[in-house]
N, CA, C and O atoms as a MOPAC input file, in Angstrom:
PM7 MOZYME 1SCF
protein

 N      0.88300 1    -1.20300 1    -0.00700 1
 C      0.01000 1     0.01400 1    -0.01200 1
 C      0.88100 1     1.22000 1     0.01100 1
 O      1.93000 1     1.23900 1     0.65500 1
 N      0.42300 1     2.28800 1    -0.73300 1
 C      1.21200 1     3.51500 1    -0.73000 1
 C      0.97000 1     4.34000 1     0.53700 1
 O     -0.02100 1     4.15600 1     1.24400 1
 N      1.88800 1     5.23200 1     0.79300 1
 C      1.83100 1     6.06700 1     1.92800 1
 C      0.79700 1     7.22100 1     1.74300 1
 O      0.66500 1     7.78200 1     0.65500 1
 N      0.10500 1     7.53900 1     2.79400 1
 C     -0.86000 1     8.62600 1     2.70200 1
 C     -0.33600 1     9.79800 1     3.61300 1
 O      0.04700 1     9.57200 1     4.76100 1
 N     -0.33300 1    10.95800 1     3.10600 1
 C      0.04200 1    12.16200 1     3.81100 1
 C     -1.15200 1    13.05300 1     3.97100 1
 O     -1.93900 1    13.20100 1     3.03600 1
 N     -1.31200 1    13.64900 1     5.11900 1
 C     -2.47100 1    14.51000 1     5.42600 1
 C     -1.93700 1    15.91700 1     5.68600 1
 O     -0.95200 1    16.10800 1     6.39900 1
 N     -2.60300 1    16.87700 1     5.09700 1
 C     -2.27900 1    18.29500 1     5.31300 1
 C     -3.46100 1    18.88700 1     6.05600 1
 O     -4.60300 1    18.74200 1     5.61900 1
 N     -3.20300 1    19.55100 1     7.16900 1
 C     -4.30700 1    20.08200 1     7.98900 1
 C     -4.11900 1    21.64100 1     8.00600 1
 O     -3.02100 1    22.14900 1     8.23400 1
 N     -5.22600 1    22.35300 1     7.75900 1
 C     -5.19700 1    23.81000 1     7.72600 1
 C     -6.26900 1    24.31300 1     8.72800 1
 O     -7.42000 1    23.87500 1     8.70100 1
 N     -5.85300 1    25.23700 1     9.60300 1
 C     -6.78100 1    25.83300 1    10.54300 1
 C     -6.79400 1    27.34000 1    10.28100 1
 O     -5.75000 1    27.98500 1    10.18100 1
 N     -8.01600 1    27.88000 1    10.17100 1
 C     -8.16600 1    29.30800 1     9.92400 1
 C     -9.03300 1    29.89900 1    11.04700 1
 O    -10.17800 1    29.48500 1    11.22800 1
 N     -8.48600 1    30.87100 1    11.80300 1
 C     -9.19200 1    31.55800 1    12.82300 1
 C     -9.85700 1    32.77100 1    12.25400 1
 O     -9.18900 1    33.59300 1    11.62500 1
 N    -11.18200 1    32.92600 1    12.45200 1
 C    -11.92400 1    34.05100 1    11.84600 1
 C    -12.41300 1    35.00400 1    12.89800 1
 O    -12.68900 1    34.61500 1    14.03300 1
 N    -12.51900 1    36.26800 1    12.51100 1
 C    -13.12000 1    37.25900 1    13.42600 1
 C    -14.66400 1    37.21500 1    13.27000 1
 O    -15.20500 1    36.34900 1    12.58200 1
 N    -15.33200 1    38.14200 1    13.90800 1
 C    -16.82800 1    38.22800 1    13.84400 1
 C    -17.35200 1    38.39200 1    12.45300 1
 O    -18.45800 1    37.94300 1    12.15500 1
 N    -16.56100 1    39.05000 1    11.55300 1
 C    -17.01700 1    39.24900 1    10.18500 1
 C    -16.47100 1    38.16700 1     9.23400 1
 O    -16.53000 1    38.33000 1     8.01500 1
 N    -15.95800 1    37.09800 1     9.77200 1
 C    -15.47000 1    35.95400 1     8.99500 1
 C    -14.19000 1    36.31000 1     8.22200 1
 O    -13.90300 1    35.71000 1     7.18600 1
 N    -13.41700 1    37.29700 1     8.73200 1
 C    -12.15300 1    37.66800 1     8.11900 1
 C    -11.05100 1    36.89700 1     8.81500 1
 O    -11.02400 1    36.87900 1    10.04500 1
 N    -10.12900 1    36.25100 1     8.08900 1
 C     -9.10500 1    35.46700 1     8.71300 1
 C     -8.18600 1    36.29200 1     9.66000 1
 O     -7.62900 1    37.31000 1     9.25000 1
 N     -8.04100 1    35.85200 1    10.89800 1
 C     -7.15900 1    36.47100 1    11.86900 1
 C     -5.88500 1    35.66000 1    12.01600 1
 O     -4.81600 1    36.19800 1    12.30500 1
 N     -6.02000 1    34.32500 1    11.80600 1
 C     -4.83800 1    33.48600 1    11.90400 1
 C     -4.99600 1    32.30600 1    10.92100 1
 O     -6.09400 1    31.84800 1    10.60600 1
 N     -3.82600 1    31.85800 1    10.46800 1
 C     -3.76800 1    30.68600 1     9.60800 1
 C     -2.66400 1    29.81400 1    10.14500 1
 O     -1.56400 1    30.30400 1    10.40000 1
 N     -2.92600 1    28.51700 1    10.32700 1
 C     -1.91400 1    27.59100 1    10.72400 1
 C     -2.07500 1    26.34000 1     9.93500 1
 O     -3.18700 1    25.98800 1     9.54000 1
 N     -0.96800 1    25.64400 1     9.69000 1
 C     -1.03300 1    24.37600 1     8.95600 1
 C     -0.05500 1    23.36700 1     9.52000 1
 O      0.89000 1    23.70700 1    10.23100 1
 N     -0.31000 1    22.13000 1     9.18400 1
 C      0.61900 1    21.06600 1     9.53500 1
 C      0.44500 1    19.97700 1     8.50800 1
 O     -0.56500 1    19.89700 1     7.80800 1
 N      1.47500 1    19.13100 1     8.43800 1
 C      1.44700 1    17.94600 1     7.54300 1
 C      1.99900 1    16.75000 1     8.25100 1
 O      2.90000 1    16.88000 1     9.08100 1
 N      1.48700 1    15.59700 1     7.94800 1
 C      1.93800 1    14.39500 1     8.62300 1
 C      3.40600 1    14.08500 1     8.36600 1
 O      4.02800 1    13.31000 1     9.09400 1
 N      3.95600 1    14.70600 1     7.31100 1
 C      5.35500 1    14.53000 1     7.00300 1
 C      6.28000 1    15.40100 1     7.88000 1
 O      7.48200 1    15.15000 1     7.96800 1
 N      5.70500 1    16.41100 1     8.51700 1
 C      6.51400 1    17.21800 1     9.44200 1
 C      7.02800 1    16.34200 1    10.60900 1
 O      6.25900 1    15.57400 1    11.18700 1
 N      8.28100 1    16.45400 1    10.94100 1
 C      8.84600 1    15.64500 1    11.95600 1
 C      8.21500 1    15.88400 1    13.33000 1
 O      7.91800 1    14.94000 1    14.06100 1
 N      8.02000 1    17.14200 1    13.66300 1
 C      7.54400 1    17.44800 1    15.02500 1
 C      5.97300 1    17.55200 1    15.08600 1
 O      5.41200 1    17.57500 1    16.18100 1
 N      5.29900 1    17.61300 1    13.96200 1
 C      3.84800 1    17.62600 1    13.92400 1
 C      3.25300 1    18.89900 1    14.39200 1
 O      2.03600 1    18.96600 1    14.56100 1
 N      4.02300 1    19.90800 1    14.61200 1
 C      3.53400 1    21.20300 1    15.14300 1
 C      2.85200 1    21.99800 1    14.04800 1
 O      3.22200 1    21.91900 1    12.87700 1
 N      1.83000 1    22.77900 1    14.45700 1
 C      1.14400 1    23.71400 1    13.55200 1
 C      2.11900 1    24.82700 1    13.22500 1
 O      2.81800 1    25.28800 1    14.12700 1
 N      2.20400 1    25.28300 1    11.98800 1
 C      3.05500 1    26.31700 1    11.54100 1
 C      2.15400 1    27.53600 1    11.19000 1
 O      1.15700 1    27.40700 1    10.48000 1
 N      2.54800 1    28.72700 1    11.72000 1
 C      1.83600 1    29.92400 1    11.45300 1
 C      2.11300 1    30.44300 1     9.99100 1
 O      3.22000 1    30.32100 1     9.46700 1
 N      1.06600 1    31.01400 1     9.38700 1
 C      1.20200 1    31.64500 1     8.07500 1
 C      0.30400 1    32.85100 1     8.05200 1
 O     -0.69300 1    32.91800 1     8.77000 1
 N      0.67600 1    33.83000 1     7.19800 1
 C     -0.18000 1    35.00300 1     7.05600 1
 C     -1.03800 1    34.91900 1     5.77600 1
 O     -2.00100 1    35.66800 1     5.61400 1
 N     -0.67200 1    34.00600 1     4.88300 1
 C     -1.43200 1    33.84300 1     3.65900 1
 C     -1.31200 1    32.46100 1     3.11200 1
 O     -0.38700 1    31.72200 1     3.45000 1
 N     -2.27200 1    32.09600 1     2.24200 1
 C     -2.16400 1    30.78000 1     1.58800 1
 C     -2.89500 1    30.84600 1     0.25400 1
 O     -3.86200 1    31.58900 1     0.08500 1
 N     -2.39700 1    30.03600 1    -0.70100 1
 C     -3.03400 1    29.86000 1    -1.98400 1
 C     -2.99300 1    28.34400 1    -2.23400 1
 O     -1.92000 1    27.76000 1    -2.38800 1
 N     -4.13400 1    27.74100 1    -2.27000 1
 C     -4.21800 1    26.30900 1    -2.53100 1
 C     -5.04300 1    26.13100 1    -3.81500 1
 O     -6.13000 1    26.68900 1    -3.95800 1
 N     -4.50400 1    25.35500 1    -4.72000 1
 C     -5.23100 1    25.10200 1    -5.99400 1
 C     -5.39500 1    23.60300 1    -6.21100 1
 O     -4.49500 1    22.81900 1    -5.91100 1
 N     -6.52500 1    23.22600 1    -6.72100 1
 C     -6.80100 1    21.87300 1    -7.11200 1
 C     -7.26000 1    21.87600 1    -8.56100 1
 O     -7.93300 1    22.81600 1    -8.98400 1
 N     -6.92000 1    20.86800 1    -9.32100 1
 C     -7.38600 1    20.73700 1   -10.68700 1
 C     -8.52200 1    19.69300 1   -10.73700 1
 O     -8.33700 1    18.51800 1   -10.42000 1
 N     -9.68800 1    20.17700 1   -11.14400 1
 C    -10.87000 1    19.30400 1   -11.31900 1
 C    -10.86700 1    18.87900 1   -12.80000 1
 O    -11.29200 1    19.63700 1   -13.67200 1
 N    -10.40100 1    17.70600 1   -13.05400 1
 C    -10.27900 1    17.15800 1   -14.41400 1
 C    -11.59900 1    17.00500 1   -15.06600 1
 O    -11.72100 1    17.27800 1   -16.26000 1
 N    -12.59200 1    16.58500 1   -14.35500 1
 C    -13.95800 1    16.37900 1   -14.92900 1
 C    -14.53000 1    17.70200 1   -15.41900 1
 O    -15.13300 1    17.76600 1   -16.49100 1
 N    -14.34200 1    18.75100 1   -14.63700 1
 C    -14.89100 1    20.07200 1   -15.02100 1
 C    -13.89600 1    20.89800 1   -15.79100 1
 O    -14.24400 1    21.95200 1   -16.32100 1
 N    -12.66000 1    20.43800 1   -15.86300 1
 C    -11.55400 1    21.14300 1   -16.47900 1
 C    -11.47100 1    22.58000 1   -15.92400 1
 O    -11.43500 1    23.56200 1   -16.66600 1
 N    -11.44300 1    22.64800 1   -14.59900 1
 C    -11.40600 1    23.91100 1   -13.92000 1
 C    -10.49900 1    23.87100 1   -12.69500 1
 O    -10.37800 1    22.84900 1   -12.01900 1
 N     -9.88500 1    24.97500 1   -12.43600 1
 C     -9.04200 1    25.16900 1   -11.21600 1
 C     -9.93700 1    25.57200 1   -10.09000 1
 O    -10.76800 1    26.47200 1   -10.21700 1
 N     -9.76000 1    24.89900 1    -8.99000 1
 C    -10.53900 1    25.26000 1    -7.75300 1
 C     -9.49400 1    25.81700 1    -6.74000 1
 O     -8.45300 1    25.20900 1    -6.49300 1
 N     -9.81300 1    26.95600 1    -6.19100 1
 C     -8.78600 1    27.64700 1    -5.37400 1
 C     -9.37400 1    28.10100 1    -4.01300 1
 O    -10.56400 1    28.37300 1    -3.85500 1
 N     -8.44700 1    28.15500 1    -3.06700 1
 C     -8.71200 1    28.73400 1    -1.79100 1
 C     -7.59800 1    29.78500 1    -1.59700 1
 O     -6.43200 1    29.42700 1    -1.43200 1
 N     -7.95100 1    31.04700 1    -1.61500 1
 C     -6.96500 1    32.16600 1    -1.37700 1
 C     -7.39300 1    32.86400 1    -0.08700 1
 O     -8.47900 1    33.43600 1     0.00000 1
 N     -6.53100 1    32.80100 1     0.89000 1
 C     -6.81600 1    33.49100 1     2.16700 1
 C     -5.57100 1    34.22900 1     2.65400 1
 O     -4.44900 1    33.79800 1     2.38500 1
 N     -5.75300 1    35.27900 1     3.32900 1
 C     -4.70600 1    36.02600 1     4.00000 1
 C     -5.23000 1    36.70400 1     5.24500 1
 O     -6.39100 1    37.10800 1     5.30800 1
 N     -4.39100 1    36.82100 1     6.20400 1
 C     -4.82900 1    37.40800 1     7.49300 1
 C     -4.88900 1    38.91100 1     7.35300 1
 O     -4.22000 1    39.47700 1     6.48900 1
 N     -5.67100 1    39.56500 1     8.17800 1
 C     -5.85500 1    40.98200 1     8.08300 1
 C     -4.56900 1    41.76000 1     8.51600 1
 O     -4.47300 1    42.96200 1     8.26600 1
 N     -3.63000 1    41.10700 1     9.13400 1
 C     -2.37300 1    41.78800 1     9.50000 1
 C     -1.28100 1    41.56600 1     8.50900 1
 O     -0.14800 1    41.98400 1     8.74500 1
 N     -1.57900 1    40.90500 1     7.37300 1
 C     -0.55400 1    40.76900 1     6.32100 1
 C     -0.36800 1    42.11900 1     5.57500 1
 O     -1.29800 1    42.70000 1     5.01600 1
 N      0.84700 1    42.54600 1     5.61200 1
 C      1.18100 1    43.87300 1     5.03300 1
 C      1.28100 1    43.73200 1     3.46500 1
 O      1.49000 1    42.65800 1     2.90100 1
 N      1.11400 1    44.90600 1     2.84600 1
 C      1.14900 1    44.94800 1     1.37000 1
 C      2.48700 1    44.45200 1     0.86200 1
 O      2.50700 1    43.71600 1    -0.12400 1
 N      3.59600 1    44.80600 1     1.46700 1
 C      4.88900 1    44.35600 1     1.02800 1
 C      5.00900 1    42.82500 1     1.15400 1
 O      5.63600 1    42.16800 1     0.32300 1
 N      4.40000 1    42.28300 1     2.19900 1
 C      4.39400 1    40.82400 1     2.37300 1
 C      3.59800 1    40.16300 1     1.28800 1
 O      3.98800 1    39.11500 1     0.77300 1
 N      2.45600 1    40.77700 1     0.92300 1
 C      1.58700 1    40.22200 1    -0.15600 1
 C      2.40800 1    40.28300 1    -1.46500 1
 O      2.40600 1    39.30500 1    -2.21200 1
 N      3.09000 1    41.36700 1    -1.76100 1
 C      3.85700 1    41.42200 1    -3.01200 1
 C      4.97500 1    40.34600 1    -3.05700 1
 O      5.20100 1    39.71700 1    -4.09100 1
 N      5.65200 1    40.15700 1    -1.93100 1
 C      6.64100 1    39.09900 1    -1.83100 1
 C      6.03200 1    37.70300 1    -2.02900 1
 O      6.56600 1    36.83700 1    -2.72300 1
 N      4.90100 1    37.55200 1    -1.38300 1
 C      4.20100 1    36.26500 1    -1.49400 1
 C      3.76700 1    35.93700 1    -2.94200 1
 O      3.89600 1    34.80500 1    -3.40800 1
 N      3.26100 1    36.94900 1    -3.61500 1
 C      2.85300 1    36.74300 1    -5.02600 1
 C      4.09600 1    36.54700 1    -5.91100 1
 O      4.06600 1    35.68600 1    -6.79000 1
 N      5.14300 1    37.27500 1    -5.72600 1
 C      6.36600 1    37.13200 1    -6.50700 1
 C      6.89600 1    35.73900 1    -6.35300 1
 O      7.16800 1    35.06500 1    -7.34600 1
 N      7.05400 1    35.28100 1    -5.10700 1
 C      7.59700 1    33.94500 1    -4.83900 1
 C      6.66800 1    32.86500 1    -5.39800 1
 O      7.15200 1    31.87900 1    -5.95300 1
 N      5.36000 1    33.02100 1    -5.26800 1
 C      4.39600 1    32.08800 1    -5.79000 1
 C      4.48200 1    31.96600 1    -7.29500 1
 O      4.47400 1    30.86800 1    -7.85200 1
 N      4.56400 1    33.13700 1    -7.95100 1
 C      4.68000 1    33.08900 1    -9.41900 1
 C      5.99200 1    32.44800 1    -9.88600 1
 O      6.03000 1    31.72000 1   -10.87800 1
 N      7.06600 1    32.74300 1    -9.14100 1
 C      8.32800 1    32.07500 1    -9.50600 1
 C      8.28000 1    30.54000 1    -9.32800 1
 O      8.77700 1    29.78300 1   -10.16200 1
 N      7.69100 1    30.13400 1    -8.25700 1
 C      7.62000 1    28.67300 1    -8.06400 1
 C      6.61400 1    28.01200 1    -9.05100 1
 O      6.79500 1    26.86200 1    -9.45100 1
 N      5.55800 1    28.76100 1    -9.43100 1
 C      4.66600 1    28.27700 1   -10.48800 1
 C      5.41600 1    28.11500 1   -11.81400 1
 O      5.20900 1    27.13600 1   -12.53000 1
 N      6.28200 1    29.07000 1   -12.13600 1
 C      7.10000 1    28.97000 1   -13.31800 1
 C      8.04900 1    27.76500 1   -13.25300 1
 O      8.22200 1    27.05900 1   -14.24700 1
 N      8.65200 1    27.53300 1   -12.10800 1
 C      9.51900 1    26.38100 1   -11.90600 1
 C      8.72000 1    25.07900 1   -12.14400 1
 O      9.18500 1    24.18700 1   -12.85300 1
 N      7.51900 1    24.97900 1   -11.54700 1
 C      6.68200 1    23.81300 1   -11.69300 1
 C      6.31000 1    23.56800 1   -13.15400 1
 O      6.40500 1    22.45400 1   -13.66900 1
 N      5.88300 1    24.65100 1   -13.79800 1
 C      5.48400 1    24.52900 1   -15.20300 1
 C      6.68300 1    24.10500 1   -16.07100 1
 O      6.53300 1    23.32900 1   -17.01400 1
 N      7.86000 1    24.62200 1   -15.73800 1
 C      9.07300 1    24.19500 1   -16.44400 1
 C      9.37700 1    22.74900 1   -16.26900 1
 O      9.83200 1    22.11200 1   -17.21900 1
 N      9.15100 1    22.18200 1   -15.09900 1
 C      9.42800 1    20.77600 1   -14.86300 1
 C      8.33900 1    19.89900 1   -15.42800 1
 O      8.60500 1    18.75600 1   -15.79800 1
 N      7.10500 1    20.40500 1   -15.50600 1
 C      5.97800 1    19.55900 1   -15.86800 1
 C      5.71200 1    19.55400 1   -17.37800 1
 O      4.99800 1    18.67900 1   -17.86700 1
 N      6.25900 1    20.49200 1   -18.10900 1
 C      6.01400 1    20.56500 1   -19.53900 1
 C      7.35000 1    20.68900 1   -20.30500 1
 O      8.39200 1    20.94300 1   -19.70000 1
 N      7.31000 1    20.51800 1   -21.57300 1
 C      8.52300 1    20.74200 1   -22.41800 1
 C      8.66900 1    22.21700 1   -22.81400 1
 O      9.52200 1    22.54200 1   -23.64000 1
 N      7.86500 1    23.10500 1   -22.25100 1
 C      7.83400 1    24.52400 1   -22.69300 1
 C      8.62500 1    25.46400 1   -21.74500 1
 O      8.06900 1    26.29300 1   -21.02500 1
 N      9.93900 1    25.27300 1   -21.80000 1
 C     10.85300 1    26.04900 1   -20.90100 1
 C     10.75300 1    27.54800 1   -21.24400 1
 O     10.93800 1    28.40600 1   -20.38100 1
 N     10.45500 1    27.84600 1   -22.52800 1
 C     10.36700 1    29.28500 1   -22.91600 1
 C      9.18700 1    29.96300 1   -22.17600 1
 O      9.31600 1    31.11200 1   -21.75500 1
 N      8.09200 1    29.29600 1   -22.02000 1
 C      6.94300 1    29.87000 1   -21.31400 1
 C      7.24400 1    30.01600 1   -19.79900 1
 O      6.83100 1    30.97800 1   -19.15200 1
 N      7.97700 1    29.02600 1   -19.27500 1
 C      8.37600 1    29.11900 1   -17.85400 1
 C      9.29700 1    30.33400 1   -17.68500 1
 O      9.20500 1    31.02400 1   -16.66900 1
 N     10.15500 1    30.60600 1   -18.62000 1
 C     10.99500 1    31.74200 1   -18.56300 1
 C     10.18500 1    33.06600 1   -18.67100 1
 O     10.50600 1    34.05600 1   -18.01500 1
 N      9.16400 1    33.04900 1   -19.49200 1
 C      8.28500 1    34.20300 1   -19.66200 1
 C      7.56400 1    34.49400 1   -18.31500 1
 O      7.41200 1    35.64700 1   -17.91400 1
 N      7.13600 1    33.42700 1   -17.64800 1
 C      6.44000 1    33.59300 1   -16.39600 1
 C      7.39900 1    34.22000 1   -15.35300 1
 O      7.01000 1    35.09600 1   -14.58000 1
 N      8.65200 1    33.74600 1   -15.35600 1
 C      9.68000 1    34.30200 1   -14.42800 1
 C      9.90600 1    35.77000 1   -14.73700 1
 O     10.00200 1    36.59200 1   -13.82600 1
 N      9.98800 1    36.09700 1   -15.99200 1
 C     10.25500 1    37.50200 1   -16.38300 1
 C      9.03300 1    38.39300 1   -15.95400 1
 O      9.22800 1    39.50700 1   -15.46900 1
 N      7.81800 1    37.90500 1   -16.13300 1
 C      6.66900 1    38.58300 1   -15.68900 1
 C      6.71400 1    38.84400 1   -14.18200 1
 O      6.46900 1    39.95100 1   -13.70500 1
 N      7.04300 1    37.76100 1   -13.45300 1
 C      7.08800 1    37.91400 1   -11.94700 1
 C      8.13500 1    38.93300 1   -11.53800 1
 O      7.89400 1    39.73400 1   -10.63400 1
 N      9.27700 1    38.92100 1   -12.17500 1
 C     10.33500 1    39.91900 1   -11.83600 1
 C      9.86400 1    41.31600 1   -12.18100 1
 O     10.12400 1    42.24400 1   -11.41500 1
 N      9.18200 1    41.51000 1   -13.30300 1
 C      8.66700 1    42.79100 1   -13.71300 1
 C      7.60500 1    43.28200 1   -12.74900 1
 O      7.58300 1    44.45600 1   -12.38000 1
 N      6.75200 1    42.40500 1   -12.35600 1
 C      5.66500 1    42.64500 1   -11.37600 1
 C      6.24400 1    43.14300 1   -10.06800 1
 O      5.76300 1    44.13300 1    -9.51600 1
 N      7.28000 1    42.46800 1    -9.55700 1
 C      7.85400 1    42.84400 1    -8.30300 1
 C      8.62700 1    44.16100 1    -8.43500 1
 O      8.60700 1    44.97500 1    -7.51200 1
 N      9.29500 1    44.37800 1    -9.54700 1
 C     10.03200 1    45.63900 1    -9.78300 1
 C      9.03100 1    46.80200 1    -9.77700 1
 O      9.30400 1    47.84200 1    -9.17800 1
 N      7.88700 1    46.64100 1   -10.42900 1
 C      6.84600 1    47.67100 1   -10.43300 1
 C      6.32800 1    47.94500 1    -9.05800 1
 O      6.09600 1    49.09900 1    -8.69900 1
 N      6.14200 1    46.91300 1    -8.28300 1
 C      5.65400 1    47.04700 1    -6.92500 1
 C      6.69100 1    47.88300 1    -6.11400 1
 O      6.32000 1    48.81000 1    -5.39500 1
 N      7.95300 1    47.54600 1    -6.24500 1
 C      9.02200 1    48.24900 1    -5.52000 1
 C      9.06800 1    49.71400 1    -5.91800 1
 O      9.29900 1    50.57200 1    -5.06600 1
 N      8.85300 1    50.02200 1    -7.19600 1
 C      8.82900 1    51.37900 1    -7.67200 1
 C      7.66200 1    52.15800 1    -7.05400 1
 O      7.82000 1    53.31800 1    -6.67400 1
 N      6.47600 1    51.51000 1    -6.95400 1
 C      5.28600 1    52.14200 1    -6.35100 1
 C      5.58600 1    52.43000 1    -4.88100 1
 O      5.27400 1    53.51300 1    -4.38700 1
 N      6.18400 1    51.47700 1    -4.18700 1
 C      6.50100 1    51.68300 1    -2.77800 1
 C      7.45000 1    52.82400 1    -2.59000 1
 O      7.25200 1    53.65400 1    -1.70300 1
 N      8.51800 1    52.89300 1    -3.43400 1
 C      9.44400 1    53.98300 1    -3.34100 1
 C      8.81300 1    55.32600 1    -3.59100 1
 O      9.14500 1    56.29000 1    -2.90100 1
 N      7.90400 1    55.43300 1    -4.56100 1
 C      7.21900 1    56.66900 1    -4.87100 1
 C      6.32800 1    57.06700 1    -3.71200 1
 O      6.23100 1    58.25400 1    -3.40200 1
 N      5.69500 1    56.14800 1    -3.08200 1
 C      4.77700 1    56.43700 1    -1.95400 1
 C      5.57200 1    56.96200 1    -0.73400 1
 O      5.07000 1    57.76900 1     0.04900 1
 N      6.81000 1    56.48700 1    -0.59800 1
 C      7.66200 1    56.87700 1     0.53800 1
 C      8.16700 1    58.29300 1     0.43200 1
 O      8.58600 1    58.86800 1     1.43600 1
 N      8.14200 1    58.88200 1    -0.76100 1
 C      8.69600 1    60.20500 1    -0.97500 1
 C      7.81900 1    61.27900 1    -0.42900 1
 O      8.15200 1    62.46000 1    -0.53200 1

C-alpha cells in the first residue's frame, strides 16, 4: 500500500469571518507542530470540469509588502513547476520575467509612496 500524507489547515476568523490566523501542519513534518502563516493559496485541478478550484486566504495583519513578496515567490515557483511539468521552458522563462517585472513595479510604487 502507498503512503498517505495529510495536510491540515486551521483558519481563525473574526466576527465578520475575516481570517485572523492561519496555521497548517502535515503528517510529513517531523515534530507535527502547527506552523503559522499570514497567507495561503491552494489550488486543485478538477479534471472532470476542467477547472481550477482555489482557496486564497490572507490574514488581516498581512502587510502589502508581504503580499507582494508572497505573489512574486508564488509566481516564480509556479514557473519552476510549469518548467518541470512541460517541455515549454520558454513559457516558464516568460512567467519568471513577468514575476520579476511585477515585483520591480511594486518596488517602484513603494518607493514613490515613501517620498
